[in-house]
Rosetta silent file (secondary structure, phi, psi, omega in degrees, C-alpha in Angstrom):
SEQUENCE: MGRVTDVGTGARLLFASSAVGLLPLMRRVFALRDGAIIGFVPNASFAEPYGFANRMAAPWWRAHGLKVRCVDLNGRRARVAAMLRGCDLLYLCGGNSFHLMRCLRAAGVVPLIRDLVASGVPYVGESAGAVVAALDIDYIAPMDVRREPAATLHAARRASSPTRGLTLTDVHVVPHVGGRMLGAAARDILRLHAGEPSYVPLRNDEALVVEDGRMRRVGTGSRIARLL
SCORE:     score description
SCORE:     0.000 S_00000001
   1 L     0.000  140.033  177.855 -141.783 -159.459   41.817 S_00000001
   2 L    93.374    3.590  178.036 -140.698 -162.184   44.205 S_00000001
   3 L   -79.026  154.615  170.688 -137.191 -162.753   42.883 S_00000001
   4 E   -82.491  168.334  179.777 -134.318 -163.255   45.258 S_00000001
   5 L   -94.242 -144.516 -174.632 -131.376 -160.908   45.034 S_00000001
   6 L   -74.967   10.021  173.374 -127.748 -161.912   44.515 S_00000001
   7 L   -75.600  -14.223  171.658 -127.998 -164.648   47.146 S_00000001
   8 L   108.519  157.259 -177.266 -129.065 -166.829   44.197 S_00000001
   9 L   -74.110   -9.628  177.564 -132.155 -168.563   42.891 S_00000001
  10 L   -80.922   -2.661 -178.754 -131.511 -171.552   45.178 S_00000001
  11 L   -67.008  139.987  178.118 -132.609 -169.530   48.218 S_00000001
  12 L  -117.096  113.095 -173.840 -135.596 -170.956   50.106 S_00000001
  13 E  -125.493  144.802  173.631 -137.555 -168.289   51.941 S_00000001
  14 E  -137.856  124.040 -179.656 -140.776 -168.253   53.917 S_00000001
  15 E  -117.619  138.422 -177.833 -142.303 -165.054   55.261 S_00000001
  16 E  -143.251  160.329  173.751 -145.239 -164.906   57.688 S_00000001
  17 L   -85.028  -32.671 -172.354 -147.041 -162.434   59.931 S_00000001
  18 L  -140.529  149.841  175.079 -147.439 -164.816   62.819 S_00000001
  19 L   -80.986  -16.362 -178.054 -145.892 -168.028   64.190 S_00000001
  20 L   -62.573  121.344 -179.850 -149.314 -169.287   65.201 S_00000001
  21 L    75.387   11.034 -175.497 -150.116 -172.326   63.070 S_00000001
  22 L   -83.502  -27.244 -174.151 -146.860 -171.994   61.113 S_00000001
  23 H   -57.113  -48.036  178.350 -145.135 -175.226   62.111 S_00000001
  24 H   -57.895  -37.190  178.660 -147.129 -177.598   59.844 S_00000001
  25 H   -67.216  -42.975  178.945 -146.418 -175.320   56.883 S_00000001
  26 H   -61.596  -40.266  178.237 -142.706 -175.174   57.696 S_00000001
  27 H   -62.981  -42.701 -176.620 -142.591 -178.972   57.897 S_00000001
  28 H   -70.122  -45.320 -174.424 -144.352 -179.327   54.558 S_00000001
  29 H   -70.666  -40.004 -172.974 -142.428 -176.671   52.642 S_00000001
  30 H  -108.374    6.966 -179.802 -138.940 -177.565   53.957 S_00000001
  31 L    53.133   45.129 -179.751 -139.469 -181.273   54.724 S_00000001
  32 L   -72.608  131.843  176.108 -138.474 -180.708   58.369 S_00000001
  33 L  -108.429  163.803  175.448 -138.139 -183.879   60.348 S_00000001
  34 L   -56.842  140.360 -179.888 -138.048 -184.393   64.123 S_00000001
  35 L    92.615   -6.673  177.813 -134.594 -183.482   65.386 S_00000001
  36 L   -62.961  144.052 -177.884 -134.042 -180.696   62.837 S_00000001
  37 E   -95.812  119.081  179.741 -131.992 -177.845   64.275 S_00000001
  38 E  -102.206  122.061  173.385 -133.748 -174.466   64.191 S_00000001
  39 E   -85.153   99.398 -174.082 -131.616 -171.347   64.693 S_00000001
  40 E   -97.104  111.982 -178.236 -134.160 -169.190   66.537 S_00000001
  41 E   -99.616  110.019 -172.344 -133.202 -165.489   66.640 S_00000001
  42 L   -94.265   -1.243 -164.513 -135.364 -163.739   69.263 S_00000001
  43 H   -61.174  -31.622  177.758 -133.888 -160.218   69.322 S_00000001
  44 H   -60.063  -34.559 -175.970 -136.712 -158.388   67.536 S_00000001
  45 H   -71.954  -19.042 -178.131 -139.056 -159.497   70.291 S_00000001
  46 H   -70.567  -18.036 -176.317 -136.949 -157.935   73.059 S_00000001
  47 H   -94.931    0.428 -178.184 -137.957 -154.431   71.959 S_00000001
  48 L  -126.081  143.918  179.940 -141.721 -154.857   72.207 S_00000001
  49 L   -62.949  -24.406  177.791 -143.964 -155.409   75.222 S_00000001
  50 L   -89.894    5.507 -171.388 -145.738 -158.271   73.426 S_00000001
  51 H   -59.345  -28.532  179.002 -142.426 -159.939   72.560 S_00000001
  52 H   -58.526  -32.820  178.960 -142.888 -162.825   75.000 S_00000001
  53 H   -65.194  -38.941  176.075 -145.665 -164.117   72.739 S_00000001
  54 H   -62.644  -39.395 -176.280 -143.280 -164.256   69.780 S_00000001
  55 H   -72.234  -17.800 -178.340 -140.764 -166.192   71.842 S_00000001
  56 L   -65.834  -14.258  177.901 -143.336 -168.835   72.845 S_00000001
  57 H   -63.208  -35.446 -175.884 -142.851 -170.473   69.456 S_00000001
  58 H   -61.081  -54.686  178.396 -139.489 -171.869   70.618 S_00000001
  59 H   -65.194  -29.293  179.566 -140.742 -174.062   73.496 S_00000001
  60 H   -66.515  -42.785 -178.942 -143.787 -175.071   71.447 S_00000001
  61 H   -70.942  -34.419  175.262 -141.590 -176.348   68.646 S_00000001
  62 H   -60.787  -40.862 -179.800 -139.281 -178.167   71.088 S_00000001
  63 H   -66.471  -16.390  179.389 -142.368 -179.947   72.442 S_00000001
  64 L  -108.999   23.356  166.134 -143.101 -181.013   68.879 S_00000001
  65 L    98.595   -0.965  178.749 -139.799 -182.654   68.147 S_00000001
  66 L   -93.519  150.349  173.761 -137.564 -179.889   66.821 S_00000001
  67 E   -95.289  105.002 -174.052 -134.196 -178.899   68.315 S_00000001
  68 E   -96.359  119.779 -179.506 -134.472 -175.167   68.832 S_00000001
  69 E  -104.518  105.101 -178.395 -131.172 -173.343   69.220 S_00000001
  70 E   -76.956  117.844 -173.921 -131.851 -169.877   70.675 S_00000001
  71 L  -111.888   96.708  178.100 -129.317 -167.480   69.143 S_00000001
  72 L   -81.789  116.588 -176.864 -129.153 -164.162   71.032 S_00000001
  73 L   -66.007  -11.272  179.650 -127.356 -161.700   68.785 S_00000001
  74 L   -81.596   -2.748  178.172 -126.092 -159.807   71.827 S_00000001
  75 L   -75.374 -177.193  177.268 -123.642 -162.590   72.620 S_00000001
  76 L   -61.250  137.299 -174.981 -119.971 -162.823   71.665 S_00000001
  77 H   -53.683  -46.060 -175.749 -119.605 -162.535   67.884 S_00000001
  78 H   -64.206  -37.915  178.745 -117.682 -165.787   67.462 S_00000001
  79 H   -68.928  -40.901  178.277 -120.275 -167.712   69.497 S_00000001
  80 H   -60.442  -47.186 -178.623 -123.204 -166.198   67.619 S_00000001
  81 H   -63.549  -39.878 -179.849 -121.689 -167.119   64.261 S_00000001
  82 H   -64.493  -37.925 -177.619 -120.876 -170.662   65.491 S_00000001
  83 H   -71.861  -34.230  178.481 -124.454 -171.167   66.670 S_00000001
  84 H   -70.653  -35.114  177.321 -125.920 -170.032   63.343 S_00000001
  85 L   -71.157  143.704  178.730 -123.704 -172.399   61.392 S_00000001
  86 L    89.754   -2.988  177.816 -124.925 -175.958   61.351 S_00000001
  87 L   -78.562  147.315  176.953 -128.620 -175.051   61.636 S_00000001
  88 L   -86.148  -15.664  179.738 -131.082 -176.777   59.346 S_00000001
  89 E  -159.203  141.168  175.110 -133.275 -173.660   59.250 S_00000001
  90 E  -102.390  130.558  179.697 -132.923 -170.009   60.333 S_00000001
  91 E  -126.542  116.077  175.651 -135.928 -168.432   62.073 S_00000001
  92 E  -105.824  114.250 -170.200 -136.049 -164.713   62.840 S_00000001
  93 L   -82.939  176.440 -174.055 -139.031 -164.031   65.058 S_00000001
  94 L   -82.293  169.009 -178.023 -141.273 -160.970   65.222 S_00000001
  95 L   149.659 -131.206 -179.189 -140.977 -157.738   67.150 S_00000001
  96 L   -99.086  118.198 -171.454 -139.307 -154.495   66.149 S_00000001
  97 H   -67.587  -38.825 -179.150 -137.729 -154.535   62.692 S_00000001
  98 H   -66.290  -41.884  177.151 -135.357 -151.612   63.302 S_00000001
  99 H   -64.168  -41.238  179.056 -134.074 -153.125   66.524 S_00000001
 100 H   -60.904  -48.058 -176.395 -133.583 -156.499   64.835 S_00000001
 101 H   -64.003  -36.448  176.230 -131.645 -155.001   61.930 S_00000001
 102 H   -62.336  -42.316 -179.759 -129.435 -153.061   64.346 S_00000001
 103 H   -67.394  -39.974  178.855 -128.641 -156.235   66.267 S_00000001
 104 H   -61.290  -43.038  179.557 -127.865 -158.170   63.075 S_00000001
 105 H   -67.819  -44.211 -178.228 -125.407 -155.490   62.000 S_00000001
 106 H   -61.126  -34.665  179.365 -123.845 -155.173   65.467 S_00000001
 107 H   -80.075  -10.417  178.287 -123.304 -158.949   65.601 S_00000001
 108 L    71.759   23.621 -172.869 -121.629 -158.888   62.200 S_00000001
 109 L  -104.419    5.109  179.750 -123.790 -161.724   60.904 S_00000001
 110 H   -59.956  -49.472  177.893 -125.437 -160.108   57.854 S_00000001
 111 H   -62.001  -36.985 -178.544 -122.845 -161.602   55.412 S_00000001
 112 H   -65.737  -45.566 -179.966 -123.031 -164.983   57.200 S_00000001
 113 H   -63.721  -39.787  176.060 -126.818 -165.169   56.962 S_00000001
 114 H   -61.836  -39.542  178.592 -126.698 -164.234   53.285 S_00000001
 115 H   -65.571  -44.991 -178.595 -124.077 -166.947   52.685 S_00000001
 116 H   -61.497  -44.351  179.148 -126.121 -169.560   54.569 S_00000001
 117 H   -63.595  -41.582  177.835 -129.252 -168.679   52.612 S_00000001
 118 H   -63.447  -27.415 -179.407 -127.299 -168.802   49.326 S_00000001
 119 L   -82.374   -5.807  177.895 -126.072 -172.274   50.279 S_00000001
 120 L   110.275   -1.231  176.809 -129.653 -173.507   50.620 S_00000001
 121 L   -69.597  125.214 -179.193 -130.388 -173.113   54.321 S_00000001
 122 L   -63.367  143.713  177.394 -134.059 -172.161   54.604 S_00000001
 123 E  -118.119  123.291  175.451 -134.835 -168.735   56.023 S_00000001
 124 E  -117.181  122.398  178.408 -138.152 -168.138   57.836 S_00000001
 125 E  -115.803  123.565  176.271 -139.024 -164.583   58.832 S_00000001
 126 E  -101.453  118.136  176.641 -141.966 -163.850   61.090 S_00000001
 127 L    56.291 -105.384  179.380 -143.231 -160.242   60.938 S_00000001
 128 H   -57.789  -36.571  179.300 -140.005 -158.250   61.672 S_00000001
 129 H   -66.017  -26.432  174.318 -137.997 -161.246   60.467 S_00000001
 130 H   -78.573  -38.599 -178.904 -139.838 -161.009   57.158 S_00000001
 131 H   -62.492  -46.263 -175.278 -139.417 -157.253   56.911 S_00000001
 132 L   -68.691  -10.195  175.943 -135.596 -157.327   57.340 S_00000001
 133 L   -72.550  -14.516 -175.946 -135.234 -159.694   54.393 S_00000001
 134 L   -76.048  173.480  176.321 -136.003 -156.774   52.046 S_00000001
 135 L   -66.301  -34.340 -177.922 -133.566 -154.429   50.356 S_00000001
 136 E  -152.034  144.359 -174.242 -134.526 -151.614   52.736 S_00000001
 137 L  -110.863    7.916 -177.060 -136.761 -151.572   55.777 S_00000001
 138 H   -60.650  -26.085 -175.445 -137.654 -147.866   56.030 S_00000001
 139 H   -65.045  -18.567 -173.560 -141.139 -148.609   54.660 S_00000001
 140 H   -87.865    0.766 -177.645 -142.157 -150.316   57.935 S_00000001
 141 L   -54.281  -33.188  175.622 -141.823 -147.062   59.961 S_00000001
 142 L   -65.378  -17.586 -178.335 -145.621 -146.574   60.251 S_00000001
 143 L  -105.620  -38.071 -176.294 -145.767 -149.874   62.088 S_00000001
 144 L  -113.755  132.015  178.620 -142.477 -150.142   64.015 S_00000001
 145 L   -75.921  136.444  174.610 -141.025 -147.407   66.175 S_00000001
 146 L   -76.643  114.129  179.158 -137.381 -146.551   65.602 S_00000001
 147 L  -106.165   91.747 -178.083 -135.758 -147.260   68.954 S_00000001
 148 L   -83.860  151.550  176.191 -132.292 -145.740   68.703 S_00000001
 149 L   -58.637  141.756 -176.671 -129.723 -146.193   71.492 S_00000001
 150 L   -67.894  151.008  175.558 -129.982 -143.466   74.126 S_00000001
 151 L   -76.031  149.575  178.920 -127.409 -140.694   74.164 S_00000001
 152 L  -129.365  178.374  176.862 -124.916 -140.634   77.024 S_00000001
 153 L   -63.846  -25.936 -175.483 -122.327 -138.180   78.318 S_00000001
 154 L   -99.835  -11.587 -177.848 -119.709 -140.037   76.243 S_00000001
 155 L  -143.719  111.449  178.676 -121.669 -140.655   73.087 S_00000001
 156 L   -66.886  155.660  177.793 -124.028 -138.162   71.549 S_00000001
 157 L   -61.801  131.426 -178.865 -127.220 -139.490   69.950 S_00000001
 158 L   -82.882  165.589  170.245 -126.464 -140.649   66.430 S_00000001
 159 L   -64.892  164.912  179.375 -128.555 -139.937   63.366 S_00000001
 160 L   -50.630  137.515 -179.461 -131.134 -142.590   62.458 S_00000001
 161 L   -60.118  154.057  174.237 -129.516 -145.929   61.755 S_00000001
 162 L   -59.850  146.593 -175.584 -129.148 -147.090   58.128 S_00000001
 163 L  -108.716   14.080  178.056 -132.249 -148.924   57.075 S_00000001
 164 E   -63.808  137.547  179.943 -130.698 -151.354   54.565 S_00000001
 165 L   -94.616 -160.940  179.243 -132.047 -154.864   55.108 S_00000001
 166 L   -74.332  -15.646 -178.969 -130.561 -158.306   54.523 S_00000001
 167 L    54.499   47.985  175.176 -131.340 -157.934   50.762 S_00000001
 168 L   -86.707  -23.062 -176.230 -132.510 -161.536   50.419 S_00000001
 169 E  -154.634  159.510  175.170 -135.426 -160.561   48.156 S_00000001
 170 L   -88.784    2.721  177.943 -136.926 -157.588   46.366 S_00000001
 171 L   -79.752  140.140  171.678 -140.242 -158.187   48.091 S_00000001
 172 E  -110.609  102.651  179.361 -141.427 -155.832   50.867 S_00000001
 173 E   -74.154  131.198  173.770 -143.662 -157.873   53.104 S_00000001
 174 E  -110.588   98.588 -173.999 -146.418 -155.889   54.805 S_00000001
 175 L   -82.207  165.863  170.320 -147.495 -158.091   57.741 S_00000001
 176 L    68.833   26.764  178.412 -150.625 -158.099   59.889 S_00000001
 177 L   -62.892  127.784 -179.451 -153.031 -156.917   57.214 S_00000001
 178 L    79.370    2.678 -177.148 -156.516 -156.935   58.763 S_00000001
 179 L   -74.458  156.513 -179.087 -155.087 -157.627   62.210 S_00000001
 180 L   -69.832  -38.341 -173.127 -156.642 -156.227   65.387 S_00000001
 181 L   -90.759  -43.820 -171.830 -153.451 -154.725   66.753 S_00000001
 182 L  -119.730    7.953 -178.760 -151.348 -153.688   63.769 S_00000001
 183 H   -61.507  -38.688 -178.891 -153.866 -153.772   60.947 S_00000001
 184 H   -64.066  -41.429  177.422 -154.274 -149.983   60.790 S_00000001
 185 H   -64.372  -40.417  178.280 -150.525 -149.473   60.361 S_00000001
 186 H   -62.594  -39.641  176.748 -150.451 -152.124   57.632 S_00000001
 187 H   -61.799  -39.666  179.072 -153.260 -150.305   55.835 S_00000001
 188 H   -63.872  -40.846 -179.687 -151.327 -147.037   56.005 S_00000001
 189 H   -64.407  -45.780 -178.555 -148.217 -148.696   54.489 S_00000001
 190 H   -64.677  -33.768  176.455 -150.194 -150.205   51.659 S_00000001
 191 H   -68.183  -39.949  179.120 -151.838 -146.856   50.935 S_00000001
 192 H   -63.398  -30.142 -174.748 -148.428 -145.152   50.816 S_00000001
 193 L  -116.632   28.822  178.680 -147.184 -147.732   48.312 S_00000001
 194 L   -58.340  134.053  178.952 -150.342 -148.276   46.299 S_00000001
 195 L    86.428   -1.327  178.290 -149.558 -149.552   42.806 S_00000001
 196 L   -99.586  110.380 -173.049 -146.076 -150.802   43.743 S_00000001
 197 L   -67.637  -14.912 -178.732 -146.129 -154.570   43.105 S_00000001
 198 L   -78.038   -9.377  178.673 -143.134 -155.346   45.361 S_00000001
 199 E   -93.160  111.212 -172.164 -145.237 -154.538   48.457 S_00000001
 200 E  -110.593  118.186  179.200 -146.985 -157.767   49.393 S_00000001
 201 E   -78.100  141.413  176.411 -149.753 -157.777   52.043 S_00000001
 202 L  -133.346  126.401  169.644 -149.997 -160.752   54.383 S_00000001
 203 L   -74.592  170.672 -177.377 -152.775 -161.542   56.814 S_00000001
 204 L   -71.039  -13.285  177.498 -151.881 -163.189   60.104 S_00000001
 205 L  -109.551   23.522  179.878 -152.999 -166.566   58.725 S_00000001
 206 E  -124.136  160.450  174.869 -150.992 -166.283   55.491 S_00000001
 207 E  -143.730  158.735  177.960 -147.396 -166.891   54.451 S_00000001
 208 E  -119.153  122.354 -179.627 -145.301 -166.184   51.390 S_00000001
 209 E  -106.595  128.365  177.071 -143.046 -168.911   50.029 S_00000001
 210 E  -118.967  113.383  178.541 -140.175 -167.997   47.665 S_00000001
 211 E  -140.501  142.092 -179.793 -138.460 -170.920   45.987 S_00000001
 212 L    53.793   32.000  178.965 -136.584 -171.265   42.710 S_00000001
 213 L    76.476    2.897  179.797 -137.077 -167.523   42.180 S_00000001
 214 E  -112.869  152.283 -176.312 -140.887 -167.939   42.224 S_00000001
 215 E  -119.943  139.042  173.729 -143.326 -166.719   44.833 S_00000001
 216 E  -141.561  141.437  178.275 -146.585 -168.226   46.089 S_00000001
 217 E   -93.488  134.611 -179.698 -148.969 -167.164   48.798 S_00000001
 218 E  -133.469  155.582  175.404 -150.293 -169.914   51.076 S_00000001
 219 E   -96.495  144.392  176.756 -152.639 -170.093   54.037 S_00000001
 220 L   -86.033  -15.063  179.244 -151.601 -171.550   57.363 S_00000001
 221 L    77.730   10.609 -177.671 -155.157 -172.652   58.114 S_00000001
 222 L   -89.871  114.323  177.270 -154.955 -171.165   61.611 S_00000001
 223 H   -72.287  -29.951  178.643 -158.221 -169.675   62.814 S_00000001
 224 H   -63.495  -45.549 -179.784 -156.460 -168.369   65.922 S_00000001
 225 H   -62.031  -35.909 -177.882 -153.942 -166.411   63.828 S_00000001
 226 H   -64.990  -26.825 -176.360 -156.811 -164.892   61.792 S_00000001
 227 H   -86.856   -9.226 -176.002 -158.272 -163.469   65.021 S_00000001
 228 L   -70.553    0.000    0.000 -155.016 -161.752   66.149 S_00000001
């Protein structure tokens, strides 16, 4: 459990339930200095009513010395790819996992993100961003609603989108364990997959670090995150 997939053992991954209190840990784990360029992908947050809270991490980090490059996957493909390249760290924020994976595929950046991670660019996934790093994201259905594009006169509703993830790791992060808002869904997921060691529960004040093919759980020390 905790190995990376074919992106290589040099991949540096950090998975968390919440961005609250995460910055000090990111600095410590990845030796981030002021001026580091963060590729902040907000698209998961656009599909949820609470998404503005996920996006608040970007201005907070700017105020603390990081250069945050907001990469909206709905932009032109060439521009999206250009913005992702040259980042010191990739950050996929929380929201709806199915919406995020659909946007990643539509933007054509799944191979690029895998290549960047394989080259050593750190990947940080918050909630949905952590979920999509797995081999498959169907397991998160009790927590995230599948929001498929609406049918139109010219395009009938398609069957459910493929649920293959970025396949960065064989771990299935189960975020928000014990949380006030999504804790019940997290509990249901863990019950469905009881005894399966690849399903890793994370509280809102915890993170999972995967480096050199090894995994360790760490606390962010945030009392606020623990209350979410």
